[in-house]
C-alpha positions in Angstrom: 98.9 111.8 113.6 102.0 109.6 114.4 104.5 109.2 111.5 106.2 105.9 110.9 109.8 106.2 110.0 111.5 103.7 107.5 115.0 103.8 106.5 116.0 100.6 104.6 119.4 99.2 104.3 121.0 98.2 100.9 120.1 94.6 101.4 116.5 95.6 101.7 116.0 97.5 98.5 113.7 96.1 95.9 114.3 96.1 92.2 111.0 94.9 90.9 107.3 95.6 91.3 106.0 92.0 92.6 108.1 89.1 93.6 109.4 90.7 96.8 108.3 90.0 100.3 107.1 93.0 102.1 109.4 95.2 104.0 106.7 96.2 106.5 102.9 95.9 107.2 101.0 99.2 107.6 97.4 100.1 108.4 95.1 102.5 106.3 95.6 105.9 107.5 99.2 105.5 108.4 101.6 108.4 107.6 104.9 107.1 106.4 108.3 108.9 106.4 110.6 106.9 104.1 114.2 107.3 102.9 114.9 106.1 99.3 118.2 105.9 97.4 118.8 107.6 94.2 118.3 105.8 90.8 122.0 104.8 90.7 122.4 103.6 94.2 124.5 106.6 95.1 127.5 105.5 93.1 127.8 108.7 90.9 129.2 111.2 93.1 131.5 113.2 90.8 131.8 113.9 87.1 134.6 111.3 86.9 132.1 108.6 88.0 130.8 107.1 84.8 127.7 104.9 84.5 129.6 102.4 82.2 132.1 101.6 85.3 129.8 102.1 88.1 126.0 101.3 87.2 124.6 97.9 86.7 121.4 98.5 84.8 119.8 95.4 86.4 120.0 97.1 89.7 118.8 100.7 89.3 115.8 102.6 90.7 116.1 100.8 94.1 112.6 100.7 95.8 111.7 101.4 99.5 109.2 98.6 100.1 107.1 96.9 99.4 104.5 97.8 102.0 101.7 95.4 102.8 98.5 97.3 103.5 96.4 95.7 105.9 92.8 94.9 104.4 93.8 95.5 100.8 92.4 93.1 98.3 92.3 92.9 94.6 89.9 95.3 93.2 90.3 97.9 96.0 91.9 101.3 95.4 95.1 102.4 97.1 95.5 106.1 97.7 98.9 107.6 98.4 98.9 111.4 99.2 102.4 113.0 99.2 102.8 115.5 101.9 106.4 116.3 101.5 109.5 115.2 99.4 112.9 116.3 101.0 116.3 115.9 99.3 118.3 113.7 101.5 121.6 114.7 100.0 123.2 118.1 99.1 124.0 116.9 95.6 122.2 115.2 92.7 123.5 113.2 89.7 122.5 113.0 86.0 124.0 111.0 83.3 124.0 110.3 79.6 124.2 106.5 79.6 125.2 104.6 76.3 122.3 103.3 74.4 119.8 104.8 76.9 117.8 108.1 76.3 115.5 109.9 74.1 118.0 111.0 71.4 120.3 108.0 70.8 120.2 104.6 69.3 118.9 102.0 72.1 118.2 98.3 72.1 114.7 99.1 70.8 115.4 101.9 68.7 118.2 100.2 66.6 120.4 102.5 64.6 123.8 102.1 63.0 125.7 104.7 65.2 128.1 104.9 68.0 126.4 105.6 71.5 126.5 109.0 72.8 129.5 109.6 75.1 129.1 108.2 78.6 128.9 111.6 80.6 128.0 112.5 84.3 126.8 115.7 85.7 126.7 116.7 89.2 124.1 119.3 90.6 124.9 120.9 93.7 121.9 121.7 96.0 121.4 125.1 97.7 118.7 124.4 100.5 118.7 128.0 101.4 117.8 129.3 98.0 116.0 126.1 96.9 118.1 125.4 93.8 120.2 123.0 92.0 122.9 124.1 89.8 123.6 122.8 86.2 127.3 123.2 85.2 128.3 122.6 81.7 130.9 120.0 81.2 132.1 121.4 77.8 131.6 125.1 78.4 131.4 127.8 81.1 127.7 128.0 81.6 126.1 127.7 85.1 122.4 127.8 85.7 120.7 127.9 89.0 117.3 125.9 88.6 114.5 125.8 91.0 114.5 122.6 93.1 111.1 120.7 92.4 111.2 117.4 94.0 109.1 114.4 92.7 109.2 110.8 92.6 109.9 108.7 89.6 108.5 105.5 90.7 105.3 104.8 92.7 103.5 101.6 92.2 101.9 98.3 93.6 102.5 94.6 92.7 101.3 93.7 89.2 98.3 91.3 88.6 98.6 87.7 87.7 102.0 87.1 89.8 104.1 89.2 87.4 107.2 90.4 88.4 108.4 93.7 86.7 111.6 95.6 86.7 111.6 98.9 88.6 112.6 100.5 85.3 109.1 99.8 83.8 105.8 101.8 83.9 102.5 100.0 83.4 99.1 99.5 84.7 100.5 99.0 88.2 102.1 102.4 88.1 106.0 101.9 88.5 108.5 104.0 86.7 106.2 106.8 85.3 108.7 109.4 85.9 106.0 112.1 86.1 106.5 115.6 87.6 103.0 115.4 88.8 104.0 112.9 91.4 104.9 115.7 93.8 103.9 117.2 97.3 100.1 117.9 97.3 99.1 115.2 94.9 97.1 112.0 95.5 97.9 108.9 93.6 95.1 106.2 93.1 96.3 102.8 92.2 94.3 99.7 91.7 95.1 96.9 94.0 96.1 93.6 92.3 97.3 91.2 95.1 96.5 90.8 98.8 98.1 93.7 100.7 98.7 95.8 97.5 102.5 95.6 98.1 103.3 99.1 97.0 106.9 100.8 97.0 108.3 104.2 96.0 111.6 105.4 95.0 113.6 107.1 92.1 113.7 110.6 93.7 114.4 113.4 91.4 115.4 116.9 92.5 113.9 118.2 89.4 113.0 116.9 85.9 111.8 118.3 82.6 108.8 116.8 81.0 109.9 113.7 78.9 113.1 113.1 80.8 114.8 113.6 77.5 118.2 112.0 78.3 116.9 109.2 80.4 117.8 110.6 83.8 116.6 113.5 85.9 118.5 115.2 88.6 118.7 111.9 90.6 118.8 112.2 94.3 118.1 110.4 97.5 114.7 111.4 98.9 112.9 111.4 102.2 109.2 111.2 101.3 106.4 111.7 103.8 103.0 110.4 102.6 99.8 109.1 103.9 98.4 105.8 103.0 94.8 105.1 102.6 92.5 102.2 101.2 89.3 102.4 99.3 87.2 99.4 99.2 86.5 98.6 95.6 86.6 101.0 92.7 90.0 99.9 91.4 91.0 102.1 88.5 92.6 100.2 85.5 95.5 102.7 85.2 97.1 105.2 87.6 95.0 108.3 88.5 96.3 111.5 90.1 94.3 114.3 91.7 95.8 117.5 93.0 94.1 120.9 93.9 94.0 122.0 90.3 93.7 118.9 88.1 92.2 115.6 87.4 94.9 113.3 85.8 95.3 109.8 84.4 98.6 108.2 83.3 99.0 105.8 80.3 102.4 103.9 79.7 102.9 102.0 76.5 104.9 102.2 73.3 104.5 103.8 70.8 104.0 107.3 72.6 100.5 107.8 71.0 99.3 104.5 72.6 100.3 105.9 76.0 98.3 109.0 75.3 95.3 106.8 74.1 95.3 105.0 77.3 95.4 108.1 79.4 92.7 109.6 77.3 90.3 106.7 77.7 91.0 106.4 81.3 90.0 110.1 81.7 86.8 109.7 79.7 86.1 106.8 82.1 86.7 108.8 85.1 84.6 111.7 83.9 81.8 109.3 83.5 82.1 108.7 87.4 82.7 112.2 88.2 80.0 113.9 86.3 77.8 111.1 85.1 78.8 111.9 81.5 78.2 109.4 78.5 81.4 108.4 77.0 80.9 110.4 73.8 80.1 113.5 75.8 83.1 113.2 78.0 85.2 112.5 74.8 83.9 115.6 73.3 84.4 117.9 76.3 88.0 116.6 77.1 89.0 117.1 73.4 88.5 120.8 74.2 90.3 121.1 77.7 93.0 118.5 78.1 96.7 119.1 78.7 99.0 116.3 77.8 102.5 116.7 79.3 104.8 113.8 78.4 106.1 112.0 81.5 108.9 110.0 79.8 110.1 109.0 76.4 113.0 106.8 77.8 111.8 103.8 79.8 110.7 100.4 78.7 107.3 102.0 78.2 106.7 105.6 77.5 104.4 107.5 79.8 101.9 110.3 79.1 99.7 112.2 81.4 96.2 113.5 80.5 95.0 116.2 82.6 91.8 118.4 82.9 91.8 121.6 84.9 89.3 121.7 87.6 88.7 125.4 87.4 87.0 124.9 83.9 84.5 122.4 85.4 81.6 122.2 87.8 82.8 121.0 91.3 83.0 117.2 91.6 84.3 114.7 94.2 86.4 111.5 93.7 86.4 108.8 96.2 84.1 110.6 98.4 86.4 113.7 98.5 89.2 111.6 99.8 91.9 114.2 98.4 90.6 117.1 100.1 90.4 115.2 103.4 94.0 114.0 102.9 95.1 117.5 102.3 93.5 118.4 105.5 95.4 115.7 107.4 98.6 116.6 105.6 98.6 120.1 107.1 98.8 118.4 110.4 102.1 116.9 109.6 103.9 119.8 108.2 
């Protein structure tokens, strides 16, 4: 399988889902290898670089794309299978940004307190050992953490001609910040506009569930993935399948509404997978689901609701497309 390489320049970045002309047209079945910049656009390179001086929050999470998928129409399902995510730099950056994050006052969580101090951390990458190193800013502690690359943003153009910031997660995907968006996973997104117009970005070298301070170990990424199109069957909210779990993602505020969305969507998916009545799916999933929080910091919060395949009879989604894409992926590695 041939791999199409895409390396955008800074003028070609997209900062919204929707409202942007396609960067390139691709056919279903195409394997793409794309470069994306980090969430800060590469401007935080040392601990002396502060977000207040360097980062314009109107232009964060630069997206590579959008890509127009030939033949994609509203109501179809876009499948993106992630083959490999390779750090494109030898360092990543994380930051505590004033009035942004899970444990500080924000524009939506209004509190009479000063913002937490504007602080930057730089994580050095050791490719041989597969680690990134946390170094305390106000102490001596250093900790080597496993490299676990993921993509924070994966999404299509929204419905109704909407244009949404690349900071927002919603039905179209977007800035979900889920560690589940990693190599070996297949993401299913409902197509809302002709061509789907999907984009990816916001590479993370690792991230804890919840992304508590608002930023992961942000890093430029080279992402290899396979694009496929399923006619019809569009899910209302993002779905993820990997070798071990069925997953759905809900994004809203408050956080319990994000969980409710994900739970309802998994109930619906189990109706398709196993022919279950909604009440039976509700009961079964009440006993087996795991619910990692993806983020509690974005414009909407995101929760992943997941069910372990090993607890269940074998089933196939979309004609077994995930397994087929896994097989194709092995030819690219």
